[in-house]
KEKE-3310 file (N, C-alpha, C; in steps of 0.2 Angstrom, whole numbers, plus 5000, padded with zeros to 4 digits):
npx = (4790:4799:4809:4805:4811:4823:4826:4828:4819:4807:4805:4817:4824:4819:4819:4818:4809:4802:4795:4787:4779:4772:4765:4756:4750:4743:4735:4726:4720:4714:4704:4696:4700:4706:4713:4722:4729:4735:4743:4753:4758:4764:4775:4784:4798:4800:4788:4781:4777:4769:4755:4746:4747:4740:4728:4724:4724:4713:4702:4703:4700:4686:4680:4669:4659:4657:4651:4640:4644:4657:4664:4664:4671:4683:4686:4688:4699:4708:4710:4717:4730:4733:4745:4750:4762:4759:4745:4728:4723:4735:4740:4731:4733:4746:4745:4736:4744:4754:4747:4741:4753:4758:4748:4746:4758:4769:4779:4785:4791:4800:4808:4814:4822:4830:4837:4844:4836:4825:4815:4806:4801:4792:4783:4779:4773:4762:4755:4751:4745:4738:4723:4718:4724:4719:4705:4706:4711:4702:4689:4689:4698:4693:4698:4692:4681:4688:4695:4685:4680:4691:4701:4696:4692:4684:4676:4677:4673:4660:4654:4653:4643:4637:4647:4648:4638:4643:4651:4648:4647:4649:4662:4657:4652:4650:4642:4645:4632:4624:4622:4614:4608:4617:4617:4622:4620:4622:4624:4620:4628:4626:4613:4607:4601:4597:4606:4604:4616:4624:4633:4649:4659:4663:4663:4674:4683:4680:4683:4680:4671:4665:4665:4667:4673:4668:4663:4647:4639:4629:4624:4620:4612:4603:4605:4603:4614:4632:4648:4661:4674:4684:4679:4686:4693:4689:4689:4675:4674:4680:4672:4660:4664:4667:4655:4647:4653:4654:4659:4665:4677:4678:4681:4695:4701:4696:4702:4715:4717:4713:4724:4735:4731:4733:4722:4718:4727:4739:4743:4733:4728:4735:4736:4741:4735:4723:4707:4695:4684:4679:4677:4684:4699:4714:4723:4714:4706:4715:4718:4705:4705:4715:4722:4724:4736:4744:4746:4756:4767:4761:4760:4773:4777:4770:4776:4787:4784:4775:4759:4749:4736:4727:4728:4722:4709:4704:4705:4696:4684:4683:4680:4667:4660:4660:4652:4656:4659:4658:4645:4629:4633:4646:4646:4652:4666:4665:4661:4672:4681:4676:4677:4690:4702:4711:4705:4692:4694:4700:4690:4680:4686:4687:4677:4664:4650:4636:4631:4635:4628:4616:4622:4630:4620:4613:4623:4624:4613:4616:4625:4631:4631:4647:4649:4638:4634:4644:4644:4632:4635:4644:4635:4627:4636:4638:4626:4626:4636:4630:4622)
npy = (4896:4905:4905:4914:4926:4926:4932:4948:4961:4973:4983:4985:4993:5005:5022:5033:5043:5037:5027:5035:5040:5029:5025:5036:5034:5022:5025:5034:5026:5017:5025:5027:5036:5037:5045:5053:5043:5037:5048:5048:5035:5035:5042:5034:5027:5013:5008:5013:5007:4997:4985:4989:5003:5005:5000:5010:5021:5019:5018:5031:5039:5035:5041:5049:5040:5028:5012:5002:4989:4990:4997:4987:4977:4984:4986:4972:4969:4977:4971:4960:4965:4970:4971:4975:4975:4967:4968:4962:4960:4960:4948:4939:4940:4935:4922:4917:4918:4909:4897:4896:4895:4883:4874:4876:4881:4875:4867:4877:4885:4875:4874:4886:4886:4876:4879:4891:4902:4916:4914:4924:4930:4921:4921:4935:4935:4926:4933:4944:4940:4928:4919:4909:4913:4925:4922:4914:4923:4934:4928:4914:4915:4927:4940:4951:4955:4958:4969:4978:4980:4985:4993:5000:5017:5033:5038:5026:5016:5021:5018:5004:4995:4985:4976:4969:4960:4951:4942:4929:4922:4907:4898:4891:4878:4881:4882:4891:4897:4906:4922:4938:4955:4964:4953:4938:4920:4907:4890:4883:4871:4864:4866:4863:4872:4887:4903:4920:4932:4948:4954:4956:4952:4939:4928:4928:4921:4908:4892:4883:4873:4879:4877:4883:4889:4899:4913:4918:4934:4947:4960:4973:4979:4976:4962:4953:4946:4942:4938:4938:4941:4938:4922:4906:4895:4878:4860:4849:4839:4845:4857:4851:4845:4856:4861:4852:4849:4847:4856:4873:4876:4867:4868:4871:4858:4851:4858:4857:4843:4843:4850:4842:4830:4834:4839:4852:4867:4873:4886:4894:4900:4912:4929:4943:4955:4961:4964:4976:4984:4978:4961:4958:4952:4962:4958:4951:4962:4969:4960:4960:4974:4976:4976:4961:4959:4968:4963:4955:4965:4974:4966:4965:4978:4980:4971:4978:4989:4999:5006:4997:4992:5002:5010:5000:5000:5012:5011:5000:5007:5016:5007:5003:5016:5017:5008:4995:4985:4969:4959:4959:4951:4955:4965:4967:4969:4982:4989:4987:4994:5007:5011:5012:5024:5031:5027:5032:5046:5049:5045:5055:5066:5063:5055:5059:5063:5068:5057:5046:5046:5038:5025:5025:5026:5014:5004:5007:5003:4989:4987:4988:5000:5007:5009:5011:5024:5031:5029:5034:5047:5050:5049:5060:5070:5068:5072:5085:5090:5091:5102)
npz = (5348:5353:5343:5333:5336:5331:5318:5310:5315:5307:5315:5322:5314:5315:5319:5333:5329:5319:5327:5334:5324:5320:5332:5332:5320:5322:5333:5327:5317:5325:5330:5319:5310:5295:5286:5293:5299:5288:5284:5294:5293:5281:5283:5287:5281:5277:5276:5266:5254:5257:5258:5268:5267:5255:5258:5268:5260:5252:5261:5267:5256:5256:5266:5269:5265:5271:5275:5286:5286:5281:5291:5300:5294:5294:5308:5311:5303:5309:5322:5320:5319:5331:5341:5353:5367:5382:5383:5382:5369:5362:5367:5362:5348:5346:5351:5342:5330:5333:5334:5321:5313:5318:5314:5300:5294:5297:5290:5282:5292:5297:5286:5285:5296:5293:5282:5285:5284:5287:5301:5305:5294:5289:5300:5299:5286:5288:5298:5291:5279:5279:5278:5287:5299:5301:5303:5315:5324:5324:5327:5333:5344:5350:5346:5339:5347:5359:5354:5351:5364:5371:5363:5352:5348:5348:5333:5326:5336:5339:5327:5326:5329:5321:5320:5332:5330:5323:5330:5335:5324:5313:5304:5289:5276:5258:5242:5228:5218:5209:5202:5203:5200:5212:5221:5227:5226:5236:5241:5256:5264:5276:5279:5267:5258:5248:5250:5250:5246:5250:5236:5234:5226:5229:5221:5213:5220:5220:5212:5197:5202:5213:5227:5243:5259:5272:5282:5286:5289:5297:5286:5287:5277:5262:5252:5268:5273:5272:5266:5279:5275:5261:5254:5256:5243:5242:5241:5238:5249:5260:5261:5265:5277:5285:5287:5294:5305:5323:5331:5335:5329:5318:5305:5305:5307:5296:5286:5288:5286:5273:5266:5270:5263:5250:5244:5244:5240:5250:5248:5245:5256:5258:5254:5247:5246:5256:5254:5259:5255:5244:5237:5227:5221:5219:5209:5201:5197:5190:5179:5172:5169:5160:5144:5135:5128:5135:5148:5153:5154:5163:5174:5177:5179:5191:5200:5201:5209:5204:5204:5196:5198:5201:5189:5180:5185:5181:5167:5166:5170:5160:5149:5154:5153:5140:5136:5133:5142:5149:5157:5167:5177:5180:5188:5201:5198:5192:5203:5211:5204:5204:5217:5219:5223:5214:5201:5202:5204:5192:5183:5186:5181:5167:5162:5161:5153:5143:5136:5143:5155:5157:5156:5168:5178:5176:5179:5193:5198:5200:5210:5227:5240:5245:5232:5223:5226:5221:5207:5204:5207:5196:5186:5189:5187:5174:5169:5172:5164:5152:5152)
capx = (4788:4805:4813:4803:4815:4830:4826:4829:4812:4807:4805:4824:4827:4815:4821:4813:4803:4797:4791:4782:4774:4769:4760:4751:4746:4739:4730:4722:4717:4709:4699:4692:4703:4711:4717:4727:4733:4739:4748:4758:4761:4768:4781:4789:4800:4800:4781:4778:4775:4765:4748:4742:4746:4735:4721:4722:4722:4706:4698:4703:4696:4679:4679:4662:4655:4658:4644:4641:4648:4664:4666:4665:4677:4690:4688:4690:4706:4713:4711:4723:4736:4734:4751:4753:4764:4755:4738:4724:4723:4742:4741:4727:4736:4752:4742:4733:4749:4757:4742:4741:4759:4758:4743:4746:4764:4775:4784:4788:4795:4805:4812:4818:4827:4835:4841:4846:4832:4822:4808:4802:4797:4786:4778:4776:4768:4756:4751:4749:4742:4735:4716:4717:4726:4714:4699:4707:4712:4696:4683:4690:4701:4690:4701:4687:4677:4693:4697:4680:4680:4697:4705:4693:4690:4681:4671:4677:4670:4653:4651:4655:4638:4636:4653:4646:4633:4647:4655:4646:4646:4654:4664:4653:4654:4645:4644:4643:4628:4622:4622:4609:4611:4619:4615:4625:4617:4626:4620:4622:4629:4624:4605:4605:4597:4601:4606:4606:4621:4627:4638:4655:4663:4666:4663:4680:4688:4678:4685:4674:4666:4661:4665:4671:4672:4668:4659:4642:4638:4624:4627:4617:4609:4600:4603:4605:4620:4637:4654:4664:4680:4684:4679:4692:4691:4691:4686:4669:4674:4682:4667:4655:4666:4667:4648:4644:4657:4650:4663:4666:4683:4678:4684:4702:4702:4694:4706:4722:4717:4713:4730:4739:4730:4734:4715:4718:4734:4740:4745:4727:4727:4739:4734:4745:4730:4717:4702:4689:4679:4677:4680:4687:4706:4717:4725:4708:4704:4721:4716:4699:4705:4721:4721:4728:4743:4748:4745:4763:4770:4758:4762:4780:4778:4767:4781:4792:4781:4770:4752:4745:4729:4723:4727:4717:4703:4702:4704:4689:4678:4683:4676:4660:4657:4659:4647:4659:4662:4654:4637:4627:4637:4652:4645:4657:4672:4664:4661:4679:4685:4674:4679:4697:4703:4713:4700:4686:4696:4701:4683:4676:4689:4688:4672:4658:4647:4629:4630:4637:4623:4612:4626:4632:4614:4612:4627:4623:4607:4618:4630:4629:4635:4648:4650:4632:4634:4650:4642:4627:4638:4646:4629:4625:4641:4637:4620:4628:4640:4625:4618)
capy = (4903:4909:4905:4920:4932:4926:4937:4955:4964:4980:4988:4986:4997:5011:5027:5036:5047:5032:5024:5040:5040:5022:5025:5041:5031:5017:5029:5037:5021:5014:5030:5028:5042:5034:5050:5055:5037:5037:5053:5046:5029:5036:5045:5029:5025:5006:5006:5017:5003:4991:4984:4993:5010:5004:5000:5016:5026:5018:5020:5038:5042:5034:5043:5051:5035:5022:5008:4998:4983:4992:4999:4981:4974:4988:4984:4965:4969:4980:4967:4955:4969:4973:4967:4979:4971:4968:4969:4956:4960:4957:4940:4935:4939:4931:4915:4915:4917:4903:4891:4896:4892:4876:4870:4877:4883:4871:4865:4883:4887:4870:4875:4892:4884:4871:4882:4897:4907:4920:4913:4930:4931:4916:4924:4941:4933:4923:4938:4949:4938:4922:4918:4905:4917:4931:4919:4912:4928:4938:4925:4909:4917:4933:4946:4956:4957:4961:4975:4983:4982:4988:4997:5005:5023:5038:5037:5018:5013:5022:5015:4997:4991:4979:4972:4965:4955:4946:4939:4922:4918:4902:4896:4885:4876:4883:4881:4897:4895:4910:4929:4943:4962:4965:4947:4931:4915:4901:4884:4882:4864:4862:4865:4861:4877:4893:4909:4926:4937:4954:4952:4961:4949:4933:4923:4928:4917:4901:4889:4881:4869:4883:4875:4887:4890:4906:4915:4923:4938:4952:4965:4979:4981:4971:4956:4954:4942:4943:4935:4943:4943:4933:4915:4902:4890:4872:4855:4847:4836:4850:4861:4848:4844:4862:4863:4847:4847:4849:4861:4880:4876:4861:4870:4870:4851:4849:4862:4854:4837:4844:4852:4836:4825:4838:4841:4859:4869:4878:4893:4898:4903:4918:4934:4949:4961:4959:4969:4977:4987:4973:4955:4956:4953:4967:4955:4950:4968:4970:4956:4963:4980:4977:4972:4954:4960:4972:4961:4953:4971:4977:4962:4966:4984:4979:4968:4984:4994:5003:5005:4995:4990:5009:5011:4996:5002:5018:5008:4997:5012:5018:5002:5004:5022:5016:5002:4989:4981:4964:4958:4961:4947:4958:4971:4967:4972:4989:4992:4987:4999:5014:5012:5013:5031:5034:5026:5036:5052:5050:5045:5061:5071:5062:5050:5062:5066:5067:5050:5041:5046:5032:5019:5025:5024:5007:5000:5009:4998:4983:4986:4990:5006:5014:5009:5014:5031:5034:5028:5039:5054:5050:5050:5067:5075:5068:5076:5092:5092:5092:5108)
capz = (5347:5354:5337:5329:5337:5328:5312:5312:5314:5304:5321:5324:5309:5315:5323:5338:5326:5316:5332:5336:5319:5320:5337:5330:5315:5325:5337:5322:5314:5330:5331:5313:5305:5290:5283:5298:5300:5282:5284:5299:5291:5275:5286:5289:5274:5276:5276:5261:5248:5260:5257:5272:5264:5249:5261:5271:5255:5250:5267:5268:5251:5257:5273:5270:5261:5274:5277:5293:5285:5280:5297:5304:5291:5296:5315:5311:5301:5314:5328:5318:5320:5338:5344:5359:5372:5389:5382:5380:5361:5360:5369:5357:5341:5347:5352:5335:5326:5335:5332:5313:5310:5320:5310:5293:5291:5301:5285:5280:5298:5297:5280:5287:5301:5290:5276:5287:5282:5293:5303:5306:5288:5290:5305:5296:5280:5291:5301:5286:5273:5280:5280:5293:5305:5302:5306:5321:5329:5325:5330:5337:5350:5352:5345:5337:5353:5363:5351:5352:5371:5374:5359:5347:5351:5344:5327:5325:5342:5338:5321:5325:5332:5317:5321:5337:5328:5319:5335:5336:5317:5312:5297:5286:5269:5254:5235:5224:5213:5204:5205:5200:5202:5219:5225:5226:5229:5238:5244:5263:5264:5282:5279:5260:5256:5245:5254:5246:5250:5247:5231:5233:5221:5231:5216:5210:5223:5219:5206:5193:5205:5217:5234:5247:5266:5274:5288:5285:5295:5295:5281:5289:5272:5259:5256:5275:5275:5267:5269:5283:5271:5255:5256:5254:5239:5244:5238:5241:5255:5265:5262:5269:5284:5289:5288:5298:5312:5329:5335:5332:5325:5314:5299:5305:5306:5289:5281:5289:5283:5265:5264:5271:5258:5244:5240:5244:5240:5256:5245:5244:5262:5259:5249:5248:5246:5259:5252:5264:5252:5239:5238:5220:5222:5215:5203:5196:5194:5185:5173:5169:5166:5156:5137:5136:5126:5140:5155:5156:5156:5169:5180:5178:5183:5197:5204:5202:5214:5201:5205:5190:5199:5200:5182:5177:5188:5177:5161:5166:5170:5153:5145:5156:5150:5132:5135:5130:5147:5152:5158:5174:5182:5181:5192:5207:5195:5191:5210:5214:5200:5206:5224:5219:5223:5207:5196:5203:5203:5185:5180:5187:5177:5160:5160:5162:5147:5143:5133:5148:5161:5157:5158:5175:5182:5175:5183:5200:5201:5201:5215:5234:5243:5243:5224:5220:5227:5217:5200:5204:5206:5189:5182:5190:5184:5167:5167:5173:5158:5146:5153)
cpx = (4795:4809:4811:4807:4822:4831:4826:4822:4813:4808:4812:4827:4824:4819:4816:4807:4799:4793:4785:4776:4769:4763:4755:4747:4741:4733:4724:4717:4712:4703:4695:4694:4708:4715:4723:4732:4738:4745:4754:4762:4765:4774:4786:4792:4799:4793:4777:4775:4771:4758:4744:4741:4740:4728:4719:4720:4715:4701:4698:4699:4688:4677:4672:4657:4655:4651:4645:4645:4656:4667:4668:4671:4684:4691:4691:4697:4711:4714:4716:4730:4737:4739:4754:4755:4760:4748:4734:4724:4730:4743:4737:4730:4742:4750:4740:4738:4753:4753:4742:4747:4760:4754:4744:4753:4770:4781:4788:4793:4801:4810:4817:4823:4833:4840:4844:4842:4829:4815:4803:4798:4791:4781:4775:4771:4762:4752:4748:4744:4737:4727:4715:4719:4721:4707:4700:4708:4706:4691:4685:4693:4698:4693:4697:4683:4682:4695:4691:4679:4685:4701:4702:4691:4686:4676:4671:4673:4662:4650:4651:4649:4637:4641:4651:4642:4637:4651:4654:4645:4651:4656:4659:4655:4648:4647:4641:4639:4626:4623:4617:4611:4611:4618:4619:4622:4622:4622:4624:4622:4626:4616:4603:4600:4600:4600:4608:4610:4622:4633:4643:4660:4666:4667:4670:4685:4686:4681:4679:4669:4662:4661:4670:4669:4672:4663:4653:4640:4633:4628:4625:4613:4605:4604:4606:4611:4625:4643:4658:4671:4679:4683:4685:4690:4694:4688:4679:4669:4675:4676:4661:4657:4666:4660:4645:4648:4653:4654:4664:4672:4684:4682:4692:4704:4701:4699:4713:4722:4717:4720:4735:4738:4730:4727:4714:4725:4734:4741:4739:4725:4730:4737:4737:4740:4724:4712:4697:4683:4676:4680:4683:4695:4709:4720:4720:4706:4709:4719:4711:4700:4711:4720:4726:4735:4747:4749:4752:4767:4767:4760:4769:4781:4775:4772:4786:4790:4776:4763:4748:4738:4725:4722:4722:4710:4700:4701:4697:4683:4678:4679:4669:4657:4656:4654:4650:4662:4657:4647:4636:4631:4644:4652:4650:4664:4671:4664:4668:4683:4683:4676:4687:4698:4705:4708:4695:4688:4697:4694:4679:4679:4688:4682:4665:4655:4640:4627:4631:4632:4619:4616:4628:4626:4613:4616:4626:4617:4610:4623:4627:4633:4642:4649:4644:4632:4639:4647:4636:4630:4641:4640:4627:4630:4640:4631:4622:4632:4636:4622:4623)
cpy = (4907:4910:4911:4926:4932:4931:4944:4958:4971:4985:4989:4991:5004:5016:5029:5039:5042:5029:5028:5040:5034:5022:5030:5038:5026:5020:5031:5032:5018:5019:5031:5034:5039:5039:5052:5049:5036:5042:5051:5040:5030:5040:5040:5025:5017:5003:5009:5013:4997:4991:4988:5000:5010:5004:5006:5021:5025:5020:5028:5042:5041:5036:5045:5046:5029:5019:5005:4992:4984:4994:4992:4977:4978:4986:4976:4965:4972:4975:4962:4959:4972:4969:4971:4975:4972:4969:4962:4955:4957:4950:4936:4934:4935:4923:4913:4914:4910:4897:4891:4893:4885:4872:4870:4878:4880:4870:4871:4885:4882:4872:4881:4891:4880:4874:4889:4903:4911:4918:4918:4932:4927:4919:4930:4940:4930:4928:4943:4946:4931:4922:4915:4909:4922:4928:4917:4917:4932:4935:4919:4910:4924:4939:4952:4959:4961:4968:4980:4985:4986:4993:5002:5011:5027:5036:5029:5015:5015:5019:5007:4993:4985:4974:4967:4959:4950:4941:4931:4918:4913:4901:4890:4884:4878:4882:4887:4895:4900:4917:4933:4950:4963:4959:4941:4926:4909:4896:4883:4874:4861:4861:4864:4866:4883:4899:4914:4930:4943:4952:4958:4957:4942:4928:4923:4923:4910:4898:4887:4877:4873:4882:4880:4886:4897:4907:4920:4927:4943:4958:4972:4982:4976:4968:4957:4950:4944:4939:4940:4946:4938:4926:4912:4896:4883:4866:4853:4844:4841:4855:4858:4847:4850:4864:4858:4845:4850:4854:4868:4879:4870:4862:4870:4863:4849:4852:4859:4847:4838:4846:4846:4831:4828:4839:4848:4862:4874:4885:4897:4902:4911:4923:4940:4955:4959:4965:4970:4980:4983:4966:4953:4957:4958:4964:4953:4956:4970:4966:4958:4970:4982:4973:4966:4955:4964:4969:4959:4959:4974:4973:4964:4973:4984:4976:4973:4989:4999:5001:5003:4994:4997:5011:5007:4997:5008:5015:5004:5001:5015:5014:5003:5010:5021:5011:4996:4984:4976:4964:4960:4957:4950:4964:4972:4970:4979:4992:4992:4993:5006:5016:5013:5021:5034:5033:5031:5043:5054:5050:5052:5067:5070:5058:5053:5066:5064:5059:5045:5041:5040:5026:5019:5023:5017:5002:5001:5005:4991:4982:4989:4997:5003:5015:5013:5021:5035:5034:5033:5046:5055:5052:5058:5072:5074:5072:5083:5095:5093:5099:5114)
cpz = (5348:5348:5333:5330:5334:5322:5315:5310:5310:5309:5323:5320:5310:5320:5328:5335:5322:5321:5334:5331:5319:5326:5335:5325:5318:5329:5332:5319:5319:5332:5325:5309:5301:5287:5287:5299:5294:5282:5288:5296:5285:5277:5288:5283:5273:5275:5270:5255:5251:5258:5262:5270:5259:5252:5264:5266:5253:5255:5268:5262:5252:5263:5274:5267:5265:5276:5283:5292:5284:5286:5301:5301:5294:5303:5315:5308:5306:5320:5326:5319:5326:5342:5350:5365:5379:5389:5380:5372:5359:5361:5364:5350:5341:5347:5345:5330:5327:5333:5324:5310:5312:5315:5303:5290:5294:5296:5283:5286:5298:5292:5282:5291:5297:5285:5279:5285:5288:5295:5304:5300:5287:5294:5302:5290:5283:5294:5296:5281:5274:5282:5286:5300:5307:5305:5313:5326:5330:5329:5335:5344:5353:5351:5343:5343:5358:5360:5352:5359:5374:5370:5355:5351:5346:5339:5326:5330:5341:5332:5320:5329:5328:5318:5327:5336:5324:5324:5335:5329:5317:5305:5295:5279:5264:5247:5232:5219:5207:5207:5200:5203:5209:5223:5222:5229:5230:5242:5251:5264:5271:5282:5272:5258:5253:5250:5249:5250:5246:5242:5231:5229:5224:5226:5213:5214:5222:5212:5202:5196:5211:5224:5238:5255:5268:5280:5286:5291:5292:5291:5283:5283:5268:5253:5263:5277:5269:5270:5273:5279:5265:5258:5253:5249:5241:5240:5241:5248:5261:5266:5266:5276:5288:5291:5293:5304:5318:5334:5331:5327:5320:5307:5299:5304:5299:5285:5282:5286:5275:5263:5264:5265:5251:5240:5240:5244:5245:5254:5245:5251:5262:5253:5251:5249:5250:5258:5258:5260:5246:5241:5231:5222:5217:5209:5198:5193:5188:5178:5169:5166:5162:5149:5138:5134:5130:5147:5157:5158:5162:5175:5182:5182:5190:5202:5205:5207:5211:5202:5199:5191:5198:5193:5178:5179:5183:5170:5161:5166:5163:5148:5147:5153:5143:5131:5132:5136:5149:5152:5165:5179:5184:5185:5198:5204:5194:5198:5212:5210:5203:5213:5225:5218:5217:5202:5196:5201:5195:5181:5181:5183:5169:5158:5161:5156:5147:5140:5138:5154:5162:5159:5165:5179:5181:5179:5191:5202:5202:5206:5222:5235:5246:5235:5221:5220:5222:5209:5199:5203:5199:5185:5183:5187:5176:5164:5167:5167:5152:5146:5153)
residu = (MET:ALA:GLY:PHE:ARG:ARG:GLY:LYS:ARG:ILE:SER:ASP:LEU:MET:THR:ARG:ASP:HIS:ARG:ALA:PHE:LEU:GLU:SER:SER:GLN:ALA:ALA:GLU:ARG:ALA:GLY:ASP:ALA:ALA:THR:ALA:LEU:GLU:TYR:HIS:GLN:GLY:ILE:PRO:MET:PHE:GLN:ARG:SER:GLY:HIS:VAL:VAL:LEU:LEU:LYS:GLN:LEU:ALA:ASP:LEU:ALA:GLU:GLU:MET:THR:PRO:TRP:LEU:TRP:ALA:ARG:TRP:ALA:ALA:TYR:GLN:CYS:THR:ARG:SER:GLU:ASP:PRO:GLY:THR:ASP:GLY:GLY:ASP:ILE:SER:ARG:ALA:ALA:LEU:GLY:TYR:ALA:ILE:GLU:MET:PHE:HIS:GLY:ASP:ASP:MET:ASP:GLU:ALA:TYR:ARG:THR:GLY:GLY:ASP:PRO:MET:GLN:VAL:ALA:ALA:ARG:THR:ALA:GLY:GLU:ASP:TRP:ALA:TYR:HIS:GLN:ILE:CYS:THR:TYR:GLU:LEU:GLY:GLY:LEU:GLU:CYS:PHE:LEU:ASP:THR:THR:ALA:THR:GLY:LEU:LEU:ALA:ARG:GLU:CYS:THR:LEU:ALA:ARG:SER:TRP:LEU:ASP:ALA:ARG:VAL:GLY:GLY:TYR:ARG:VAL:GLU:SER:SER:SER:PRO:GLY:ARG:LEU:VAL:VAL:ARG:ASP:LEU:ALA:GLU:ASP:ARG:PRO:VAL:GLU:LEU:LEU:ASP:LEU:GLY:ALA:ARG:ALA:HIS:ALA:ASP:GLU:HIS:GLY:TRP:VAL:ILE:GLY:ARG:LEU:VAL:PRO:SER:GLY:THR:SER:PRO:THR:LEU:MET:PHE:ASP:THR:ARG:PRO:LEU:PRO:VAL:ASP:ARG:GLN:THR:ALA:ILE:GLU:ALA:SER:THR:GLY:ASP:ARG:ARG:GLY:ALA:TRP:VAL:THR:ALA:LEU:VAL:ALA:ALA:ILE:ALA:ASP:ASP:ARG:VAL:ASP:GLY:ALA:VAL:LEU:ARG:SER:GLU:ASP:ARG:GLU:LEU:VAL:THR:ASP:VAL:PRO:GLY:LEU:ALA:LEU:LEU:GLY:ARG:GLY:THR:PRO:PRO:GLY:ALA:LEU:ALA:SER:ALA:LEU:ASP:GLN:LEU:ALA:ARG:GLY:ARG:ASP:GLU:VAL:SER:ARG:ALA:ALA:TYR:ARG:LEU:LEU:GLN:SER:VAL:GLY:GLU:GLY:SER:PHE:GLY:SER:ASP:GLU:ASP:ALA:PRO:PHE:VAL:ALA:ALA:ALA:VAL:VAL:ASN:ALA:HIS:GLY:TYR:ALA:GLU:ALA:GLN:ARG:HIS:LEU:VAL:SER:SER:GLU:ARG:GLN:ALA:THR:TRP:ARG:ARG:TRP:ALA:GLU:LEU:VAL:ALA:GLU:PRO:ALA:ARG:GLY:ARG:LEU:LEU:ARG:LEU:ALA:GLU:LEU:SER:ASN:ALA:SER:ALA:THR)
# end
């Protein structure tokens, strides 16, 4: 672990004012005030294009529409970022990071040392993007419970009752089977029975075989269960072993073996965009909301820093309003588009008309809050435009 300090940290480049902004941003976020957190975070030049800024923008836009499960997801996300020195939360996150690197990214760390690369980049990517690190930190080492007990304040602390019901949930193996309006059916491999889940788009992460591992937690709504975050696509053997192990961390052993045997590509652990409001990845939304001939250009612009995902969200909503988008099974993509701040704002300006009212209401019946409320709002605005 000492080797992590060889690289130059972003914090080494920060001025006293930047550090003050960061502290203010963290305090606001831990109090459940995304708008204030965003304002301070954007005042730090090296953070302006970060994935965290994208997440804060979305949460700030949804400030009056938060659901219990969204508060819980936000708390779970924050506990993986609690790195304050001298605190229990900081100790947990560092221990989880070391363990995740040892179990899943040792080769990347060895390569960094061997080629003169920066080990800190391996650590930073693991902390920011790695599914296994997030699970280990949040649950296996008690990061979420510690965060709720010692760090969350204000509105966030008051709204996180549901999060406490997540603490004892275990990772299991599932097979994605079918979906219906607002509901996703998976087969619990431990009990060999179907389970109905709140459908936020988890199907987008499964391959054609449908085997995944994930953690089912209370949703606070109907259906009563959901994935705590995106499920991880795996092979059948790994899914079964994660379900039948007699230890809380059986999934770690199963996943390490699967990666070592090349049954699972270790790259699936990392995702640059950790979604909270949806399980639909930003790149999947970009793919569904972009004409095929323009996709290569959109991906190039995205790599250059342009927010192509938000533009795709609006284009997708255009297709929905015109009645030319997908089937009922595609409802999670509509939900992901309408909870996008830019997509929703543009839809309110340009996609409300009397002929679209019924369309917005129909899609609202297929999705959960907060997307449902936004689609109903578009229907109301469409109705008002006709009078």
